C-alpha positions as CSV (number, residue, x, y, z in Angstrom):
1,X,64.7,97.6,81.0
2,X,61.0,96.7,80.6
3,X,60.0,93.4,82.1
4,X,57.5,90.9,80.7
5,X,55.0,89.3,83.0
6,X,56.0,86.1,84.7
7,X,55.1,83.0,82.7
8,X,53.1,81.8,85.7
9,X,51.0,85.0,85.9
10,X,48.8,86.6,83.3
11,X,50.1,89.9,82.0
12,X,48.3,93.1,82.9
13,X,48.0,96.6,81.6
14,X,50.9,97.6,83.9
15,X,53.2,95.2,82.1
16,X,52.1,96.5,78.7
17,X,52.8,100.1,79.8
18,X,56.3,99.0,81.0
19,X,57.0,97.2,77.8
20,X,55.9,100.1,75.6
21,X,57.4,102.7,78.0
22,X,54.2,104.7,78.2
23,X,51.8,105.4,81.0
24,X,49.1,103.1,82.1
25,X,46.4,105.6,81.1
26,X,47.9,105.7,77.6
27,X,47.6,102.0,77.3
28,X,44.0,102.1,78.5
29,X,43.1,104.7,75.9
30,X,44.8,102.7,73.1
31,X,42.9,99.5,74.1
32,X,39.6,101.4,74.1
33,X,40.3,102.6,70.6
34,X,40.6,106.3,71.6
35,X,41.6,108.7,68.7
36,X,43.5,110.9,71.3
37,X,46.7,108.8,71.1
38,X,49.0,109.3,68.1
39,X,49.0,106.3,65.8
40,X,52.8,105.7,66.3
41,X,52.3,105.4,70.0
42,X,49.2,103.3,69.6
43,X,51.0,100.9,67.4
44,X,53.9,100.6,69.9
45,X,51.4,99.8,72.6
46,X,49.7,97.1,70.5
47,X,53.0,95.5,69.6
48,X,54.0,95.5,73.3
49,X,50.7,93.8,74.2
50,X,51.1,91.2,71.5
51,X,54.7,90.6,72.6
52,X,53.9,89.8,76.2
53,X,50.7,88.0,75.4
54,X,48.3,90.5,76.9
55,X,44.6,90.1,75.9
56,X,42.3,93.0,76.6
57,X,39.2,91.9,78.6
58,X,36.7,94.2,77.0
59,X,33.8,92.8,79.0
60,X,35.4,93.5,82.3
61,X,36.1,97.1,81.2
62,X,32.5,97.5,80.1
63,X,31.3,96.3,83.5
64,X,33.5,98.8,85.2
65,X,32.4,101.6,83.0
66,X,28.7,100.5,82.9
67,X,28.8,100.9,79.1
68,X,29.8,98.9,76.1
69,X,30.5,98.9,72.4
70,X,27.5,96.7,71.9
71,X,24.4,97.8,70.0
72,X,21.2,95.8,70.6
73,X,19.1,95.1,67.5
74,X,15.6,93.7,67.9
75,X,13.9,92.6,64.8
76,X,10.2,91.6,64.7
77,X,10.0,89.1,61.9
78,X,13.0,87.4,60.4
79,X,10.8,85.1,58.4
80,X,10.2,88.1,56.2
81,X,13.2,88.5,54.0
82,X,12.9,92.3,54.1
83,X,13.8,92.3,57.8
84,X,16.7,89.9,57.2
85,X,18.0,92.4,54.7
86,X,17.6,95.2,57.2
87,X,19.5,93.3,59.8
88,X,22.4,92.5,57.5
89,X,22.6,96.2,56.5
90,X,22.6,97.3,60.1
91,X,25.2,94.8,61.1
92,X,27.5,95.8,58.2
93,X,27.4,99.5,59.2
94,X,27.7,98.9,62.9
95,X,30.7,96.5,62.6
96,X,32.4,98.9,60.3
97,X,32.0,101.6,63.0
98,X,33.6,99.4,65.6
99,X,30.5,98.1,67.3
100,X,29.4,94.5,68.2
101,X,25.8,93.6,67.4
102,X,23.6,91.8,69.9
103,X,20.6,90.6,67.8
104,X,17.2,89.5,69.1
105,X,14.1,88.2,67.3
106,X,10.8,89.1,68.9
107,X,8.7,87.1,66.4
108,X,5.9,89.7,66.9
109,X,5.6,88.7,70.5
110,X,5.4,91.6,73.0
111,X,6.5,89.6,76.0
112,X,9.5,88.3,74.2
113,X,10.3,91.8,72.9
114,X,10.2,93.1,76.5
115,X,12.6,90.4,77.7
116,X,15.0,91.1,74.9
117,X,15.1,94.8,75.6
118,X,15.6,94.3,79.3
119,X,18.4,91.8,78.6
120,X,20.1,94.4,76.4
121,X,19.8,96.9,79.2
122,X,21.5,94.5,81.5
123,X,24.3,94.0,79.0
124,X,24.8,97.8,79.1
125,X,24.1,98.2,75.4
126,X,25.4,101.5,74.1
127,X,22.3,101.8,72.0
128,X,19.2,99.9,70.8
129,X,17.7,99.6,67.3
130,X,14.1,98.4,67.4
131,X,11.6,97.3,64.8
132,X,8.6,97.1,67.1
133,X,6.4,94.1,67.3
134,X,2.7,94.6,66.4
135,X,0.9,96.2,69.4
136,X,4.0,97.8,71.0
137,X,2.8,100.7,73.2
138,X,3.9,104.2,72.2
139,X,5.2,104.7,75.7
140,X,8.1,102.3,75.1
141,X,10.5,105.0,73.8
142,X,10.0,107.0,77.0
143,X,10.7,103.9,79.1
144,X,14.0,103.2,77.2
145,X,14.9,106.8,77.6
146,X,14.8,106.4,81.4
147,X,17.4,103.7,81.1
148,X,19.8,106.2,79.6
149,X,20.1,104.2,76.3
150,X,19.7,105.9,72.9
151,X,16.9,104.3,70.9
152,X,16.3,104.2,67.2
153,X,13.0,102.9,66.0
154,X,12.9,101.5,62.4
155,X,10.3,100.6,59.8
156,X,7.3,100.9,62.2
157,X,6.8,104.3,63.9
158,X,5.6,104.5,67.5
159,X,4.1,107.9,67.1
160,X,5.5,111.2,68.4
161,X,8.3,111.1,70.8
162,X,11.9,112.0,71.5
163,X,13.5,109.1,69.6
164,X,15.1,108.7,66.2
165,X,13.1,107.0,63.5
166,X,14.1,105.5,60.1
167,X,11.5,104.1,57.8
168,X,9.7,104.3,54.5
169,X,7.5,107.2,53.2
170,X,4.4,105.0,53.6
171,X,1.7,107.3,52.3
172,X,3.7,108.3,49.3
173,X,4.9,104.8,48.5
174,X,1.4,103.3,48.7
175,X,0.1,106.2,46.5
176,X,2.7,105.5,43.9
177,X,1.9,101.8,43.8
178,X,-1.8,102.5,43.4
179,X,-1.1,105.1,40.7
180,X,0.9,102.5,38.8
181,X,-2.1,100.2,38.7
182,X,-4.5,103.0,37.8
183,X,-2.1,103.9,34.9
184,X,-2.3,100.3,33.7
185,X,-6.1,100.7,33.4
186,X,-7.4,99.2,36.7
187,X,-10.3,100.8,38.5
188,X,-11.3,98.1,41.0
189,X,-8.2,97.9,43.1
190,X,-7.9,96.1,46.5
191,X,-5.6,96.7,49.4
192,X,-4.4,93.5,51.0
193,X,-2.8,92.9,54.4
194,X,-1.5,95.0,57.3
195,X,-2.8,95.3,60.9
196,X,-4.8,98.5,61.8
197,X,-2.9,100.6,64.3
198,X,0.5,100.1,62.5
199,X,1.7,101.4,59.2
200,X,-1.4,99.9,57.6
201,X,-3.2,103.2,58.3
202,X,-0.6,105.2,56.5
203,X,-0.4,102.9,53.5
204,X,-4.2,102.7,53.2
205,X,-4.2,106.5,53.3
206,X,-1.8,106.7,50.4
207,X,-3.9,104.1,48.5
208,X,-7.0,106.2,49.1
209,X,-5.4,109.4,48.1
210,X,-4.3,107.9,44.7
211,X,-7.8,106.7,44.1
212,X,-9.3,110.1,44.9
213,X,-6.8,111.9,42.7
214,X,-8.2,109.9,39.7
215,X,-11.9,110.2,40.7
216,X,-12.2,106.6,41.9
217,X,-14.4,106.1,44.9
218,X,-12.9,104.4,48.0
219,X,-14.7,101.1,48.6
220,X,-14.1,99.6,52.1
221,X,-15.0,96.2,50.8
222,X,-11.8,96.2,48.8
223,X,-9.6,96.8,51.9
224,X,-8.8,93.5,53.7
225,X,-6.4,93.8,56.8
226,X,-4.5,90.7,57.8
227,X,-1.3,89.7,59.5
228,X,1.5,90.9,57.2
229,X,2.8,87.5,56.1
230,X,2.3,84.9,53.3
231,X,-0.8,83.4,54.9
232,X,-2.3,86.8,55.3
233,X,-1.7,87.6,51.6
234,X,-3.1,84.2,50.6
235,X,-6.2,84.5,52.6
236,X,-7.0,88.1,51.7
237,X,-6.6,87.6,48.0
238,X,-9.0,84.6,48.2
239,X,-11.5,86.6,50.2
240,X,-11.3,89.6,47.7
241,X,-12.0,87.3,44.8
242,X,-14.7,85.3,46.6
243,X,-16.6,88.4,47.5
244,X,-17.4,89.2,43.9
245,X,-15.9,92.6,44.2
246,X,-14.9,92.6,40.5
247,X,-11.4,93.6,41.6
248,X,-8.7,93.3,38.9
249,X,-5.7,94.3,40.9
250,X,-4.5,94.9,44.5
251,X,-1.8,96.8,46.4
252,X,-0.3,94.6,49.0
253,X,0.9,95.9,52.4
254,X,4.3,94.4,51.9
255,X,6.2,92.0,49.6
256,X,5.7,89.0,51.8
257,X,2.0,89.6,51.6
258,X,2.3,89.8,47.8
259,X,4.1,86.5,47.8
260,X,1.1,84.9,49.6
261,X,-1.3,86.6,47.1
262,X,0.7,85.2,44.2
263,X,0.3,81.7,45.7
264,X,-3.4,82.2,45.9
265,X,-3.6,83.2,42.3
266,X,-1.6,80.2,41.2
267,X,-3.9,77.9,43.2
268,X,-6.8,79.3,41.3
269,X,-5.1,78.9,38.0
270,X,-4.8,82.7,37.5
271,X,-1.8,84.4,36.1
272,X,-0.3,87.4,37.9
273,X,0.0,90.5,35.6
274,X,-2.5,89.0,33.1
275,X,-5.5,87.8,35.0
276,X,-4.9,89.9,38.1
277,X,-2.3,92.5,38.9
278,X,-0.4,92.8,42.2
279,X,1.9,95.4,43.7
280,X,4.1,94.8,46.7
281,X,5.8,97.2,49.0
282,X,9.4,96.9,50.4
283,X,11.4,95.9,47.3
284,X,13.1,92.8,48.8
285,X,15.9,91.1,46.9
286,X,14.9,88.5,44.3
């Protein structure tokens, strides 16, 4: 007859095996979620564990195996709704796949990003998803590779390297936004926001390609880099108009920059779409 653990002592994997009349290794595989065990047997093990009050200590198992079911996600700017949406989408998919998400917010701070990544390494993360802070060196993927942790870089590329990347078609997207404004009759079109050395270069390239395709000269005075946030959009729109560039429209580096530019138009008593046209990039939810 199988015996339950003593009421004075916590149950163990051995007690579960005895209760379910299977081997200890079978119990271990079931608790780890292995697909190798037939569902009927797995169900018997789970019922046995529940019956005797056994609780699987996943953290202890992870420490023994020096691995985990945790995926570290480092986001650079949660004040931007685009990145909040990215995080929600990632978490939904990872949880559905059986992973736990360990989230960190770098706030565009390289030192904080480094601390977060090293903490995730110490937690034996099974993988890391990183949206790099501005100024992240392109050597970072190589460093994480030496840790033996798979890395996926999102949104902002870190150049060539042996890592996975998921992001927008920046050149094509900026070209499409610029072409839309040209089709609406605009010829003096600015480009607002973005920090050189990031995706700014790719998006300005697309902007320039669209201008060239329509015989419009590229004017550097119409391109105003800035931190990609509301304040950056507000300041660059004001600078563009104060310079007397005769601009009638602008492509914005991202939607949060466009929100700032919209505020600047409102402060000047101008109407978006009528007095001045704006295009964003990201398509955040309304």
